[in-house]
C-alpha positions in Angstrom: 0.0 0.0 0.0 2.8 2.4 0.9 4.7 1.7 -2.3 1.5 2.2 -4.3 0.8 5.6 -2.8 4.5 6.7 -3.1 4.5 5.7 -6.8 1.4 7.9 -7.4 2.9 10.9 -5.6 6.2 10.6 -7.5 4.3 10.8 -10.7 2.1 13.7 -9.5 5.0 16.1 -8.7 6.6 16.3 -12.2 3.1 16.4 -13.8 2.3 19.6 -12.0 5.6 21.1 -13.0 5.1 20.1 -16.6 1.7 21.7 -16.8 3.1 25.0 -15.4 5.9 24.9 -17.8 3.6 24.4 -20.8 1.2 27.1 -19.7 4.0 29.6 -18.9 5.5 28.9 -22.4 2.1 29.5 -24.1 1.8 32.8 -22.2 5.4 33.8 -23.0 5.6 32.9 -26.7 2.0 32.9 -27.9 -0.2 35.4 -26.1 1.5 38.6 -27.0 3.0 41.3 -24.8 0.7 41.6 -21.7 1.7 45.2 -21.0 0.8 46.3 -24.6 -2.4 44.4 -24.5 -3.4 46.1 -21.3 -2.7 49.5 -22.8 -4.6 48.6 -26.0 -7.7 47.6 -23.9 -7.5 50.7 -21.7 -9.9 53.6 -22.1 -9.2 56.0 -25.0 -7.8 58.8 -22.7 -4.9 56.6 -21.7 -1.8 57.6 -23.8 0.1 54.8 -25.5 3.7 55.5 -24.5 6.3 53.1 -25.7 8.9 54.3 -23.1 6.4 53.9 -20.3 5.4 50.4 -21.5 9.1 49.4 -21.6 9.6 50.7 -18.1 6.6 48.8 -16.7 7.8 45.6 -18.5 11.3 46.0 -17.0 9.9 46.6 -13.5 7.7 43.5 -13.8 10.7 41.5 -15.0 9.0 40.6 -18.3 12.1 41.6 -20.5 14.2 38.7 -19.3 14.8 35.3 -21.1 12.1 32.7 -20.8 13.9 30.2 -18.6 15.0 32.9 -16.1 11.4 34.2 -15.9 10.0 30.7 -15.4 12.7 29.8 -12.8 11.9 33.0 -10.8 8.2 32.3 -11.0 8.7 28.7 -9.7 10.8 30.0 -6.8 8.0 32.4 -5.9 5.4 29.6 -6.1 7.4 27.5 -3.7 7.3 30.4 -1.3 3.5 30.7 -1.8 3.7 34.0 -3.7 1.8 34.3 -7.0 2.9 37.9 -7.6 0.8 41.0 -8.3 -1.9 41.6 -10.8 -0.6 43.5 -13.9 -3.9 45.4 -14.2 -4.9 46.4 -10.7 -1.6 45.9 -8.9 -3.3 43.9 -6.1 -1.7 40.8 -4.6 -2.8 37.7 -6.6 -2.7 35.8 -3.3 -5.4 38.1 -1.8 -7.5 37.8 -5.0 -7.3 34.0 -4.9 -7.9 33.9 -1.2 -11.2 35.7 -1.6 -12.4 33.6 -4.6 -11.3 30.1 -3.5 -14.0 29.6 -0.7 -16.8 30.3 -3.2 -15.7 27.9 -5.9 -14.5 25.1 -3.7 -17.5 25.1 -1.4 -19.9 25.2 -4.3 -17.9 22.5 -6.2 -17.6 20.2 -3.3 -21.3 20.5 -2.5 -22.2 19.8 -6.1 -19.9 16.7 -6.3 -21.3 15.3 -3.0 -24.9 15.8 -4.1 -24.1 14.3 -7.6 -22.4 11.3 -6.1 -25.0 10.5 -3.5 -28.1 11.1 -5.6 -26.6 9.6 -8.7 -25.6 6.4 -6.9 -29.0 6.0 -5.2 -30.9 6.6 -8.5 -28.5 4.2 -10.4 -29.0 1.5 -7.7 -32.8 1.9 -7.8 -32.8 1.6 -11.5 -30.7 -1.6 -11.5 -32.8 -3.2 -8.8 -35.9 -2.5 -10.9 -34.4 -3.4 -14.2 -36.7 -3.0 -17.3 -39.5 -1.7 -15.1 -41.1 1.8 -15.5 -38.9 3.3 -12.8 -35.8 2.0 -14.5 -36.9 3.5 -17.8 -37.7 6.8 -16.1 -34.3 7.1 -14.4 -32.4 6.0 -17.5 -34.4 8.4 -19.6 -33.7 11.3 -17.2 -30.0 10.5 -17.3 -30.0 10.5 -21.1 -31.9 13.7 -21.2 -29.7 15.6 -18.8 -26.5 14.2 -20.4 -27.5 15.8 -23.7 -27.9 19.3 -22.2 -24.6 21.3 -21.8 -24.3 23.7 -18.9 -24.3 26.8 -21.1 -27.8 25.7 -22.3 -29.1 24.4 -19.0 -28.4 27.6 -17.0 -30.3 30.0 -19.2 -33.2 27.5 -19.7 -33.6 26.9 -16.0 -33.6 30.7 -15.3 -36.2 31.2 -18.1 -38.4 28.4 -16.7 -38.3 29.7 -13.2 -38.9 33.3 -14.1 -41.4 33.1 -17.0 -43.2 29.8 -16.2 -43.1 29.6 -12.4 -43.0 33.4 -11.8 -40.2 33.0 -9.3 -37.4 35.5 -8.5 -34.0 33.9 -9.2 -31.6 35.2 -6.5 -28.1 36.1 -7.7 -24.9 36.7 -5.8 -23.1 34.9 -3.0 -24.3 34.8 0.6 -22.7 31.5 1.8 -23.2 27.9 0.9 -26.4 27.5 2.9 -28.1 30.5 1.2 -31.0 29.9 -1.1 -29.0 31.8 -3.7 -26.9 28.7 -4.4 -29.8 26.3 -5.1 -30.1 27.1 -8.8 -26.3 27.1 -9.5 -26.1 23.7 -7.8 -28.9 22.3 -9.9 -27.2 23.7 -13.1 -23.8 22.3 -12.1 -25.1 18.9 -11.2 -27.6 18.0 -13.9 -25.2 17.0 -16.7 -22.5 15.1 -14.7 -25.1 13.2 -12.6 -26.0 11.2 -15.7 -22.5 9.6 -15.6 -22.9 8.5 -12.0 -26.4 7.1 -12.6 -25.1 5.0 -15.5 -22.0 3.8 -13.7 -23.9 2.9 -10.5 -26.6 1.1 -12.5 -24.1 -0.9 -14.5 -22.1 -1.7 -11.4 -25.2 -3.0 -9.5 -26.3 -5.1 -12.5 -22.9 -6.6 -12.6 -22.8 -7.5 -8.9 -26.4 -8.9 -9.1 -25.2 -11.4 -11.6 -22.6 -12.8 -9.2 -23.1 -16.3 -7.7 -22.8 -15.1 -4.1 -25.7 -12.7 -4.6 -27.9 -15.3 -6.0 -27.0 -17.6 -3.1 -27.8 -14.8 -0.6 -31.2 -14.2 -2.3 -32.0 -17.9 -2.3 -31.4 -17.9 1.5 -34.1 -15.2 1.9 -31.7 -12.4 2.8 -33.7 -9.1 2.8 -33.0 -6.7 -0.1 -31.9 -3.9 2.3 -29.3 -6.1 3.9 -28.2 -7.4 0.5 -27.7 -3.9 -0.9 -25.8 -2.4 2.0 -23.6 -5.5 2.9 -22.9 -7.1 -0.5 -23.7 -4.7 -3.3 -22.8 -1.1 -2.3 -19.0 -1.5 -1.7 -18.1 -3.0 -5.1 -20.4 -0.5 -6.8 -18.6 2.4 -5.2 -15.4 1.6 -7.1 -16.6 2.6 -10.6 -18.4 5.6 -9.1 -15.3 6.8 -7.3 -13.3 6.4 -10.5 -15.5 9.2 -12.0 -14.7 11.6 -9.2 -11.7 13.0 -11.1 -14.0 13.8 -14.1 -16.5 15.4 -11.8 -13.9 17.7 -10.3 -12.7 18.7 -13.8 -16.3 19.3 -14.9 -17.0 21.4 -11.8 -14.0 23.6 -12.3 -14.7 24.1 -16.0 -18.4 24.8 -15.4 -17.6 27.2 -12.6 -16.4 29.8 -15.2 -19.8 30.0 -16.9 -22.0 29.4 -13.8 -20.2 32.0 -11.6 -20.5 34.6 -14.4 -24.2 33.9 -15.0 -25.2 33.9 -11.3 -22.8 36.6 -10.1 -20.7 34.4 -7.9 -17.3 35.9 -7.0 -15.3 32.7 -7.3 -12.4 31.4 -9.3 -14.5 31.0 -12.4 -15.5 34.7 -12.3 -11.9 35.7 -11.6 -10.7 33.5 -14.6 -13.1 35.2 -17.0 -12.0 38.7 -15.9 -8.3 37.8 -16.0 -8.6 36.4 -19.5 -10.6 39.4 -20.7 -8.1 41.8 -19.3 -4.9 39.8 -20.2 -3.9 39.6 -16.5 -1.4 36.8 -16.9 -0.2 36.5 -13.2 -3.8 35.8 -12.2 -4.3 33.4 -15.1 -1.2 31.4 -14.2 -2.2 31.3 -10.6 -5.6 29.9 -11.4 -4.1 27.4 -13.8 -1.8 26.2 -11.1 -4.7 25.9 -8.6 -7.0 24.1 -11.0 -4.2 21.7 -12.0 -3.3 21.1 -8.4 -6.9 20.3 -7.5 -7.5 18.0 -10.5 -4.3 16.1 -10.0 -4.8 15.8 -6.3 -8.3 14.5 -6.8 -7.0 11.9 -9.2 -4.3 10.9 -6.7 -6.9 10.5 -4.0 -9.0 8.4 -6.4 -6.0 6.1 -7.1 -5.3 5.8 -3.4 -8.9 5.0 -2.6 -9.0 1.9 -4.9 -7.2 -0.4 -2.5 -9.6 0.6 0.3 -12.7 -0.2 -1.8 -11.2 -3.1 -3.7 -7.8 -4.6 -2.7 -7.6 -6.4 -6.1 -7.4 -3.0 -7.8 -4.1 -2.1 -6.2 -2.5 -5.4 -7.1 -3.7 -5.0 -10.7 -2.5 -1.5 -11.0 0.8 -2.5 -9.5 1.2 -5.2 -12.1 0.4 -2.7 -14.9 3.1 -0.4 -13.5 
């Protein structure tokens, strides 16, 4: 077990470094001069002064060679310093610190709801295979899977406002505020279909095992059968989708936070890209990469806990 975890961690560290290197190279070589872009996007009364631009570039250290800039940036990251915004001059750390609680609390709540409800619906569908409730749940999963977030968000808002005559609250007032109900629904509809299908397929596979048929023939109650013999092996394929759920939550946060006025990392990302604020973009890329790869690492580590055979199989593949 220790060797298994250590192997995953040793793979994880260089992967984060490589992602930062690629993103930094794209910003350095392909995105254009950030100082000039900021001046070009500034209001018309701001004078375009080449000497002033060069002075700002030198003060920010942007006129140095690529490897020197990247090495300096990595040293600052190791110290926990993401630098200052090129647009506002504010500390990127402070901007991230204010936005992280919004995105992470919303994302974790959405993932928990998706995993729990999706697993329950998938199990119910499998235990009632080919009955009306199975067809209803599978149909719901297929319907929600076909609706992307950028379509589901506006449609739900239109439905609530025009059909149900409800006031849709916007903004952020904490995770337990009614304002987050609609964003959670929008964030959870599409990925829940994956969990429903995985859970249903997992339960059907377990139900075909000999020990399950033996337990049923002995008159074991369905409730005991589900919680003692079915749930644990079914959780393995469900947990394997957690990494994808995290990626989806982070990607969807950009649109959802913009639409519903939530001041999280998604909203900050959209503003940073629009304003060519590269230090903020790099910091968010680092955080998103760190979270996604950490979630994948935790998923890998959880395999032996749910199914010891998974660890030995993966060890053999390595």
